[in-house]
C-alpha positions in Angstrom: 14.0 17.1 -28.0 12.5 19.8 -25.8 14.5 22.9 -24.8 15.2 24.0 -21.2 11.8 25.6 -21.2 9.9 22.3 -21.2 8.5 23.1 -17.8 6.7 26.3 -16.9 7.3 25.6 -13.2 10.4 24.3 -11.3 8.5 22.4 -8.6 9.4 18.7 -8.6 5.8 17.4 -8.2 4.7 19.6 -11.2 7.5 18.3 -13.4 6.9 14.7 -12.5 3.2 15.2 -13.2 3.8 16.8 -16.6 6.2 14.0 -17.6 3.6 11.4 -16.6 0.7 13.2 -18.2 2.5 13.7 -21.5 3.7 10.1 -21.7 0.2 8.8 -20.9 -1.4 11.1 -23.4 1.1 10.2 -26.1 0.7 6.4 -25.5 -3.0 6.2 -24.8 -4.2 5.8 -28.4 -1.5 3.1 -29.0 -2.8 1.1 -26.0 -6.4 1.6 -27.2 -5.5 0.3 -30.7 -3.4 -2.7 -29.5 -5.5 -3.8 -26.5 -8.9 -2.2 -26.9 -8.4 -0.4 -23.6 -7.1 3.0 -22.4 -4.3 3.2 -20.0 -6.5 4.0 -17.0 -8.7 1.0 -17.8 -5.6 -1.2 -18.0 -4.5 0.0 -14.6 -7.8 -1.1 -13.1 -7.6 -4.4 -14.9 -4.1 -4.9 -13.5 -5.2 -4.1 -10.0 -8.0 -6.5 -10.2 -5.8 -9.2 -11.7 -3.3 -8.7 -8.9 -6.0 -8.8 -6.2 -8.7 -11.3 -7.2 -11.8 -10.7 -5.1 -11.1 -6.9 -4.7 -14.0 -4.6 -4.5 -15.2 -1.4 -6.2 -14.4 0.6 -3.1 -10.8 -0.8 -2.9 -10.2 0.0 -6.6 -11.5 3.6 -6.2 -9.3 4.1 -3.2 -6.1 2.7 -4.7 -6.5 4.5 -8.1 -7.7 7.8 -6.6 -10.3 7.9 -9.4 -13.7 9.4 -8.4 -16.5 6.9 -7.9 -18.3 7.6 -11.1 -15.2 7.1 -13.2 -14.3 4.0 -11.4 -17.8 2.7 -12.0 -17.6 3.4 -15.7 -14.2 1.7 -16.0 -15.4 -1.4 -14.2 -18.6 -1.5 -16.3 -16.6 -1.2 -19.5 -14.2 -4.0 -18.4 -17.2 -6.2 -17.5 -18.8 -5.4 -20.8 -15.6 -6.3 -22.7 -15.5 -9.6 -20.9 -12.2 -8.7 -19.2 -13.4 -8.9 -15.6 -16.3 -10.5 -13.9 -18.1 -9.8 -10.6 -19.8 -11.9 -8.1 -21.7 -11.1 -4.9 -19.8 -11.3 -1.7 -21.1 -14.1 0.5 -20.6 -11.8 3.5 -22.5 -8.7 2.1 -24.8 -9.0 -0.9 -24.3 -5.3 -1.6 -20.6 -5.8 -2.3 -19.3 -7.2 -5.6 -16.0 -9.1 -5.7 -14.1 -8.5 -8.9 -11.8 -10.9 -10.7 -10.1 -11.1 -14.1 -11.4 -13.4 -16.8 -9.0 -15.5 -19.0 -9.5 -12.9 -21.8 -8.6 -10.1 -19.2 -5.4 -11.9 -18.3 -4.5 -12.2 -22.0 -5.2 -8.4 -22.6 -3.0 -7.7 -19.5 -0.1 -9.6 -21.0 -0.5 -7.8 -24.4 -0.5 -4.5 -22.5 2.6 -5.5 -20.5 4.6 -6.3 -23.6 3.4 -3.0 -25.3 4.3 -1.1 -22.1 7.8 -2.6 -22.1 8.3 -1.5 -25.8 7.0 2.0 -25.2 9.0 2.5 -22.0 12.2 1.9 -24.1 11.2 4.7 -26.4 10.3 7.0 -23.4 13.6 6.5 -21.7 15.7 6.6 -24.9 17.5 9.8 -24.0 18.8 8.2 -20.8 21.9 6.0 -20.5 21.7 2.7 -18.7 23.6 4.2 -15.8 21.1 7.2 -15.7 18.2 4.8 -15.7 19.6 2.8 -12.8 20.1 6.0 -10.8 16.6 7.3 -11.8 14.9 4.1 -10.7 16.8 4.1 -7.4 15.8 7.7 -6.8 12.1 7.0 -7.7 12.1 3.9 -5.4 13.5 6.0 -2.5 11.0 8.9 -3.1 8.2 6.4 -3.4 9.1 4.7 -0.1 9.4 8.2 1.5 6.1 9.6 0.3 4.2 6.5 1.4 5.9 6.3 4.9 4.6 7.4 8.3 7.8 9.5 8.6 6.7 11.6 5.6 3.2 12.0 7.1 4.7 13.0 10.4 7.0 15.6 8.7 3.9 17.0 6.9 2.0 17.2 10.2 4.8 19.0 11.9 4.9 21.5 9.0 1.2 22.1 9.4 1.7 22.6 13.1 4.3 25.3 12.3 1.7 27.3 10.4 -0.9 27.0 13.1 1.4 28.5 15.7 
């Protein structure tokens, strides 16, 4: 267990980012061994599976990955036979992405693995702490994706301009 000096910075966003990065880095090789995919690849696979017919541009926007990384991930998933693409009937320059049966199977393996690894990650927390933590994350997630949050940030920017 880490000491009180786990974080070099007290900012919430920094601490959340460090926890996420450390967990992803620690788990990435396990996912690669068990599924043949890295965590970011599995995220793209999941997004495509959740939204059959999605496009490259939509995946890049949702993930926040740059276009070249998104392209490499998609090409790797196609090469592994986990997703397939077809030309849009509306615009031949656009490819529609969907999951193959093999991709759906890999997603399920990854989900079960993720469930097991999350138990290890959250081991130091009691059931009550986990419930509270999940409720807080849900509220924060709803807040940071809301128009009210965007409005509050815009007002803060206006304060600086005046």
